C-alpha positions in Angstrom: -115.6 19.7 110.1 -117.0 18.1 107.1 -114.8 18.5 104.0 -117.8 19.2 101.8 -118.6 22.3 103.9 -115.4 24.1 102.9 -114.7 22.7 99.4 -116.6 22.4 96.2 -115.9 19.6 93.8 -116.1 19.5 90.0 -114.8 17.4 87.1 -112.5 19.1 84.6 -109.3 18.6 82.6 -105.9 18.7 84.3 -102.4 17.6 83.6 -101.7 13.9 84.2 -98.1 14.6 85.2 -96.6 17.7 87.0 -93.1 18.0 85.7 -90.2 19.6 87.7 -86.7 20.7 86.7 -84.3 22.0 89.3 -87.1 22.0 91.8 -89.3 24.2 89.6 -92.5 23.3 87.9 -92.2 23.3 84.1 -94.6 23.1 81.2 -93.3 22.0 77.8 -94.8 23.5 74.7 -93.7 22.0 71.4 -94.7 22.3 67.7 -93.8 21.1 64.3 -92.2 23.2 61.6 -93.9 24.3 58.4 -92.2 23.7 55.1 -89.3 26.1 54.2 -88.8 27.1 57.9 -86.0 26.1 60.2 -86.0 25.9 64.0 -83.6 28.8 64.3 -85.7 31.1 62.2 -88.9 30.2 64.2 -87.1 30.7 67.5 -85.7 34.1 66.4 -89.1 35.4 65.4 -90.7 34.0 68.6 -88.1 35.7 70.7 -88.8 39.0 68.9 -92.5 38.8 69.8 -92.1 37.5 73.4 -93.3 40.9 74.8 -96.8 40.2 73.3 -97.4 37.2 75.5 -97.7 39.2 78.7 -96.0 36.5 80.8 -96.8 37.1 84.5 -94.2 37.6 87.2 -92.5 34.5 88.4 -92.8 32.7 85.1 -89.8 32.4 82.8 -89.5 31.1 79.3 -86.6 29.0 78.0 -85.9 27.5 74.6 -84.8 23.9 73.9 -85.4 21.4 71.2 -83.3 21.3 68.1 -81.5 24.6 68.7 -80.5 23.5 72.2 -79.1 20.2 70.9 -77.2 22.1 68.2 -75.7 24.5 70.7 -74.7 21.6 73.0 -73.1 19.8 70.1 -71.0 22.9 69.2 -69.9 23.3 72.8 -68.9 19.6 73.0 -67.0 19.9 69.8 -65.2 23.0 71.0 -64.2 21.2 74.2 -63.0 18.3 72.1 -60.9 20.6 69.9 -59.2 22.3 72.9 -58.5 18.9 74.5 -57.0 17.7 71.3 -54.8 20.7 70.9 -53.6 20.3 74.5 -52.7 16.7 73.9 -50.9 17.6 70.6 -49.0 20.3 72.4 -47.8 17.8 75.0 -46.6 15.4 72.4 -44.9 18.1 70.4 -43.1 19.4 73.4 -41.8 16.0 74.2 -40.7 15.4 70.6 -39.0 18.8 69.9 -38.1 19.8 73.5 -39.3 23.3 72.8 -42.5 25.2 73.5 -41.6 27.8 70.9 -41.4 25.3 68.0 -44.5 23.5 69.3 -46.5 26.7 69.2 -45.2 27.2 65.6 -46.8 24.0 64.6 -50.0 24.5 66.5 -50.5 27.9 64.9 -51.4 26.1 61.7 -54.6 24.7 63.3 -56.5 27.9 64.1 -55.3 29.7 61.0 -56.5 26.9 58.8 -60.0 27.9 59.9 -59.7 30.8 57.4 -59.5 28.3 54.6 -62.4 26.3 56.0 -64.7 29.3 56.2 -63.6 30.7 52.9 -64.1 27.3 51.2 -67.6 26.9 52.6 -68.5 30.4 51.4 -67.1 29.7 47.9 -68.9 26.3 47.7 -72.2 27.8 49.1 -72.2 25.4 52.0 -73.5 26.2 55.5 -71.5 26.3 58.7 -73.1 23.3 60.2 -72.4 20.4 62.5 -70.7 18.3 59.7 -68.5 21.2 58.6 -67.3 21.8 62.2 -66.8 18.0 62.6 -64.6 18.2 59.4 -62.5 21.0 60.9 -61.9 19.0 64.1 -60.9 15.9 62.1 -58.7 18.2 60.0 -56.9 19.6 63.0 -55.0 16.3 63.6 -54.0 16.0 60.0 -52.8 19.4 58.9 -50.2 19.5 61.5 -48.4 16.4 60.1 -47.0 18.4 57.1 -45.7 21.1 59.5 -44.0 18.5 61.7 -42.3 16.9 58.7 -41.0 20.3 57.4 -39.8 21.5 60.8 -38.1 18.3 61.5 -36.3 18.4 58.2 -35.1 22.0 58.9 -33.8 21.0 62.3 -32.1 17.9 61.0 -30.3 19.8 58.3 -29.4 22.6 60.7 -27.7 20.1 63.0 -25.8 18.3 60.2 -25.0 21.4 58.0 -24.2 23.9 60.7 -21.6 25.7 58.6 -24.2 26.9 56.1 -26.3 30.1 56.4 -29.7 29.5 58.0 -31.6 30.9 54.9 -30.0 28.2 52.6 -30.8 25.4 55.1 -34.4 26.4 55.3 -34.7 26.8 51.5 -33.2 23.4 50.9 -35.4 21.7 53.5 -38.5 23.4 52.1 -37.7 22.4 48.5 -37.1 18.8 49.5 -40.4 18.5 51.4 -42.4 20.5 48.9 -43.2 17.5 46.6 -44.3 15.0 49.3 -46.4 17.7 51.1 -48.0 18.8 47.8 -48.7 15.3 46.6 -50.2 14.0 49.9 -52.5 17.1 50.0 -53.7 16.7 46.4 -54.4 13.0 46.8 -56.4 13.6 50.0 -58.4 16.5 48.4 -59.1 14.4 45.3 -60.2 11.5 47.4 -62.7 13.7 49.2 -64.4 14.9 46.0 -66.9 12.0 45.7 -67.9 12.5 49.3 -68.6 16.2 48.6 -71.4 15.3 46.1 -72.9 12.3 47.8 -75.6 14.2 49.7 -76.2 17.4 51.6 -75.2 15.9 54.9 -71.6 15.0 54.1 -71.0 17.8 51.6 -70.0 20.5 54.2 -67.7 18.0 55.9 -65.9 17.2 52.7 -65.6 20.8 51.6 -64.3 21.8 55.0 -61.6 19.2 54.8 -60.7 19.9 51.1 -60.4 23.7 51.5 -58.9 23.6 55.0 -56.2 21.1 54.0 -55.3 23.1 50.8 -55.0 26.3 52.7 -53.1 24.6 55.5 -50.6 23.3 53.0 -49.8 26.9 51.9 -49.6 28.0 55.5 -47.1 25.2 56.2 -44.8 26.0 53.3 -44.8 29.7 54.1 -45.4 30.2 57.8 -43.2 27.5 59.3 -40.0 28.6 57.4 -40.6 32.3 58.1 -41.2 31.8 61.9 -38.2 29.5 62.3 -36.0 32.0 60.3 -37.1 35.0 62.4 -37.1 33.2 65.8 -35.0 30.0 65.8 -35.2 29.8 69.5 -32.5 27.6 71.1 -30.7 27.2 67.8 -30.0 31.0 67.6 -26.7 30.7 69.5 -25.5 27.8 67.3 -26.5 29.7 64.2 -24.6 32.8 65.2 -21.5 30.8 66.1 -21.5 29.0 62.8 -22.1 32.2 60.8 -19.3 33.9 62.6 -17.0 30.9 61.8 -18.2 31.0 58.2 -17.4 34.7 57.8 
């Protein structure tokens, strides 16, 4: 059978490459953005009008590009934050030999996000990749003050066991107030020039500045209150000392 008897030939345009992803044929459609528009805004409007395209059965549309990269970056940063907190928890448990006190310290990290989001809103900065990067970098710093304060409380409790717990916590907090306050202020002041360098590093600097300031207040209030209400393994020693003091 001659091939020409069953086929007709013609010259036309076709794709030079047939692309596949996960064993499925794919076609990439891309465009540039007009001035004043962002990729997220364009994608949101495109998704709202998807029904007008009349896409046939068996054809699915997926979105990538800049938004896909941003979503992947946020997922990676979230995984990095969780991994960092797990490592910090391991170190704190080895240091203080107590899961209770370790969770007291780690509670400062998620709560400091209140200061970060509030600070970004006050400064008019967006919740962007640099700002989240600043929060992740901040998570390993804000816990230092809490460690110093809690260690001071435990050290005084072991050496001054005859005194009431309230007085011990107050003394330790007063002694650590000045170094915690000064180190926070110096760090915040040092970040001020970075906040006004350009729009890229501004959100990162503001996230660190406001997050660190709010974490300082949390440390000075939350750690003493939690330890006073639930001292954990020191409760028995405290009750014996208070009974002997009475």
